[in-house]
N, C-alpha and C positions, 0 to 999 in steps of 0.2 A: 944714344936714341937704339932702342933693342926692339926686334919684333917677337911676340909670341902667339902660339894657338892655345886656347882654351876648349877642352871638351866638357860635354856636360849630357844628361839625357834629356831629350825634348822637353819633358815636363819642367826642368830647370830653367830652361833658356831665358825666360823673362826675369827671373830672380836673379842670376848671373849677370845679365846685360845692366840690370837696374843697378846692380853694384859697381860697376866698370864705369858707368855713367857720371858716378859721384866724382870722379876724379878729372881734375883738367888735365894731368899731365898724360892721360891715356886717350889714345884716339883709337876708336873701333874701325879698323879697316874694312872687316866684311863679317857676315853671320849668315851661318847656314842651320839647318836643323840641329845640328849635333857639335858645333863648335863655334867659335870666333874668335877672330884674327885680330891682335891689337896691336898697337906700337907704343911703347912706353917712352915719353921723351924727358928723361931724367938722366943726370950721370950715373946715378947710383942705382940704374933701372933694375937690375939684380935681386937687390934688396927690398926695392918698392914691391918689384912683382911678388917676391914670397910673401909680404906682407900683406898684398891684396888675395894672394891665394890663401891666405891663413885666415881672412875673413869669409871668402867664398866656402872654405871647407866647413868653417864654424857656423855660417847661418844658411847653406845651402846642402852642400854634400852630407853633412853629420844627419839630416834628417831622412837621408836614405834609408837609415835601419829603422825608423820609426813608421815611415809612410809604405815600407815595404819595397821600396824603388829598388 
């Protein structure tokens, strides 16, 4: 079990949270305007975190250049 914090722009908040809520192994500990604290309840939490961040990078952060964020 590992804890992580994911940072985002305010406009990206809902999309990042939507992705995180898809996974049963992720517990959302707290959310504010620019970040979310999570706990990953898996033995391979580091590799799982990287896979989730790849998805967020691809589906959310990649849009920054297109939308001008």
